[in-house]
DOTORTOR-246775 format. One record per residue (C-alpha): residue number from 1; x, y, z. Coordinates in steps of 0.05 Angstrom, whole numbers, plus 5000, padded with zeros to 4 digits. Example, Ala and Ser with C-alpha at 12.3 -4.5 7.8 and 13.67 -1.06 7.14 Angstrom:
<recs>
+-----+------+------+------+
: num :    u :    v :    w :
+-----+------+------+------+
:   1 : 5246 : 4910 : 5156 :
:   2 : 5273 : 4979 : 5143 :
+-----+------+------+------+
</recs>
This chain:
<recs>
+-----+------+------+------+
: num :    u :    v :    w :
+-----+------+------+------+
:   1 : 0746 : 1289 : 2315 :
:   2 : 0705 : 1344 : 2283 :
:   3 : 0636 : 1336 : 2269 :
:   4 : 0601 : 1345 : 2199 :
:   5 : 0579 : 1413 : 2218 :
:   6 : 0650 : 1431 : 2242 :
:   7 : 0677 : 1413 : 2178 :
:   8 : 0627 : 1457 : 2143 :
:   9 : 0648 : 1515 : 2184 :
:  10 : 0721 : 1506 : 2166 :
:  11 : 0701 : 1507 : 2094 :
:  12 : 0662 : 1572 : 2105 :
:  13 : 0719 : 1600 : 2136 :
:  14 : 0762 : 1583 : 2073 :
:  15 : 0708 : 1611 : 2030 :
:  16 : 0709 : 1679 : 2069 :
:  17 : 0785 : 1681 : 2062 :
:  18 : 0776 : 1672 : 1989 :
:  19 : 0729 : 1729 : 1985 :
:  20 : 0776 : 1775 : 2023 :
:  21 : 0833 : 1749 : 1973 :
:  22 : 0793 : 1765 : 1911 :
:  23 : 0773 : 1834 : 1931 :
:  24 : 0831 : 1860 : 1974 :
:  25 : 0864 : 1898 : 1916 :
:  26 : 0808 : 1943 : 1902 :
:  27 : 0796 : 2010 : 1937 :
:  28 : 0721 : 2016 : 1926 :
:  29 : 0661 : 1981 : 1893 :
:  30 : 0671 : 2013 : 1826 :
:  31 : 0738 : 1984 : 1815 :
:  32 : 0717 : 1920 : 1846 :
:  33 : 0656 : 1914 : 1798 :
:  34 : 0696 : 1935 : 1737 :
:  35 : 0744 : 1873 : 1748 :
:  36 : 0689 : 1824 : 1724 :
:  37 : 0732 : 1763 : 1739 :
:  38 : 0745 : 1781 : 1810 :
:  39 : 0673 : 1803 : 1821 :
:  40 : 0649 : 1735 : 1790 :
:  41 : 0694 : 1696 : 1833 :
:  42 : 0672 : 1731 : 1899 :
:  43 : 0597 : 1724 : 1876 :
:  44 : 0612 : 1649 : 1866 :
:  45 : 0640 : 1646 : 1935 :
:  46 : 0579 : 1682 : 1966 :
:  47 : 0536 : 1626 : 1934 :
:  48 : 0582 : 1571 : 1963 :
:  49 : 0576 : 1605 : 2032 :
:  50 : 0504 : 1602 : 2030 :
:  51 : 0500 : 1530 : 2007 :
:  52 : 0544 : 1512 : 2065 :
:  53 : 0494 : 1542 : 2112 :
:  54 : 0439 : 1502 : 2080 :
:  55 : 0483 : 1440 : 2096 :
:  56 : 0489 : 1452 : 2172 :
:  57 : 0444 : 1418 : 2219 :
:  58 : 0385 : 1457 : 2248 :
:  59 : 0410 : 1440 : 2322 :
:  60 : 0478 : 1470 : 2304 :
:  61 : 0446 : 1531 : 2278 :
:  62 : 0402 : 1533 : 2339 :
:  63 : 0461 : 1527 : 2385 :
:  64 : 0498 : 1583 : 2348 :
:  65 : 0440 : 1628 : 2339 :
:  66 : 0480 : 1695 : 2350 :
:  67 : 0494 : 1682 : 2276 :
:  68 : 0438 : 1704 : 2229 :
:  69 : 0442 : 1642 : 2185 :
:  70 : 0377 : 1662 : 2146 :
:  71 : 0413 : 1725 : 2120 :
:  72 : 0472 : 1684 : 2092 :
:  73 : 0425 : 1638 : 2057 :
:  74 : 0382 : 1693 : 2034 :
:  75 : 0442 : 1729 : 2001 :
:  76 : 0461 : 1663 : 1967 :
:  77 : 0390 : 1660 : 1938 :
:  78 : 0399 : 1734 : 1910 :
:  79 : 0466 : 1720 : 1884 :
:  80 : 0445 : 1653 : 1849 :
:  81 : 0374 : 1676 : 1822 :
:  82 : 0382 : 1751 : 1812 :
:  83 : 0452 : 1760 : 1790 :
:  84 : 0444 : 1813 : 1744 :
:  85 : 0406 : 1858 : 1795 :
:  86 : 0462 : 1852 : 1848 :
:  87 : 0482 : 1920 : 1872 :
:  88 : 0561 : 1921 : 1875 :
:  89 : 0555 : 1977 : 1932 :
:  90 : 0518 : 1930 : 1974 :
:  91 : 0566 : 1873 : 1960 :
:  92 : 0623 : 1917 : 1978 :
:  93 : 0592 : 1939 : 2043 :
:  94 : 0579 : 1863 : 2061 :
:  95 : 0651 : 1846 : 2047 :
:  96 : 0676 : 1909 : 2086 :
:  97 : 0628 : 1912 : 2144 :
:  98 : 0594 : 1843 : 2154 :
:  99 : 0645 : 1787 : 2132 :
: 100 : 0699 : 1802 : 2184 :
: 101 : 0646 : 1797 : 2240 :
: 102 : 0626 : 1734 : 2208 :
: 103 : 0692 : 1705 : 2207 :
: 104 : 0704 : 1720 : 2276 :
: 105 : 0639 : 1690 : 2298 :
: 106 : 0655 : 1628 : 2259 :
: 107 : 0723 : 1625 : 2285 :
: 108 : 0697 : 1629 : 2354 :
: 109 : 0649 : 1571 : 2345 :
: 110 : 0708 : 1526 : 2330 :
+-----+------+------+------+
</recs>
């Protein structure tokens, strides 16, 4: 039986897969940003990812402190509260350079 925290991690993995799916057809940040529906869908999933972190227990996050949870939550806050100030190049770099490692780390937790 999985704990509530484990279930949240599974949901986070599904969310990451959606981000990869919605951004996979683009070659660069400019193309990605020009497709408003895809960009908006990805940003909504980043918000969901951050919300999931908020729901994880502190003890679970402490046991898995190799993941920088506060950065995921902080990016959620930026996406939700400063949406029009988001830099598409930064989002693209997060997708390409940081999300694969996060997915690997979350998979290893489970």
